[in-house]
C-alpha positions in Angstrom: 82.2 95.9 107.5 85.7 95.2 108.9 87.4 95.7 112.2 90.6 97.7 112.8 92.5 94.4 113.1 91.0 93.1 109.9 92.0 96.4 108.2 95.5 96.3 109.6 96.0 92.8 108.1 95.1 94.0 104.5 97.7 94.7 101.9 98.7 98.4 101.5 96.8 98.5 98.1 93.6 97.2 99.8 93.9 99.6 102.7 94.2 102.5 100.1 91.2 101.2 98.3 89.1 100.9 101.4 90.0 104.5 102.5 89.4 105.9 99.0 86.0 104.4 98.8 84.8 104.4 102.4 87.0 106.7 104.4 86.2 110.2 105.7 89.1 112.7 106.1 89.0 114.0 109.7 92.3 115.9 110.3 96.0 116.1 109.6 99.2 116.8 111.4 102.9 116.9 110.8 105.4 114.7 112.6 109.1 114.6 111.7 109.4 114.1 107.9 105.7 113.0 107.6 102.4 114.6 106.8 99.9 112.4 108.5 96.3 112.3 107.5 93.6 111.0 109.8 90.6 109.2 108.4 87.5 107.6 109.9 86.3 104.4 108.4 83.9 101.7 109.7 83.9 103.0 113.2 87.7 103.3 113.7 90.5 105.7 112.7 93.3 105.3 110.3 96.5 107.3 109.9 98.1 107.7 106.4 101.8 108.7 106.5 102.8 110.7 103.5 106.3 111.8 102.5 105.9 115.5 101.5 107.2 116.4 98.1 106.8 112.9 96.7 103.1 112.3 97.4 104.0 108.8 98.3 102.4 106.9 101.1 104.9 105.4 103.5 102.5 103.7 106.0 98.8 103.2 106.6 98.0 102.3 110.2 94.8 101.7 112.1 94.8 103.8 115.3 93.8 102.1 118.5 95.0 104.6 121.0 93.1 107.6 122.5 96.4 109.2 123.2 97.2 109.2 119.5 93.8 110.7 118.7 94.5 113.5 121.1 97.3 114.7 118.8 94.6 115.9 116.4 92.3 117.8 118.8 93.7 121.2 117.9 93.3 120.4 114.1 89.6 119.5 114.3 87.4 122.5 113.6 84.0 122.1 115.3 82.8 125.7 115.2 80.2 124.9 112.6 78.4 122.7 115.1 77.6 125.7 117.3 76.2 128.0 114.6 
């Protein structure tokens, strides 16, 4: 298992590999020109910044801020938990 700091120090290719094989998609949001996907992996969260229309990844960043995670609260559907 790796930490968020270890993850952030990986190459972009290795970050993609880790997310593809171990990440769990949680939510998404749009910001400016980006479609941003939020993933959970190894006990921390990661944002993947996509450029719409090109399907290219611009950035992969470990999230270490509760304020950043709050941006996803409206996008997370928890209704199945209560049924």
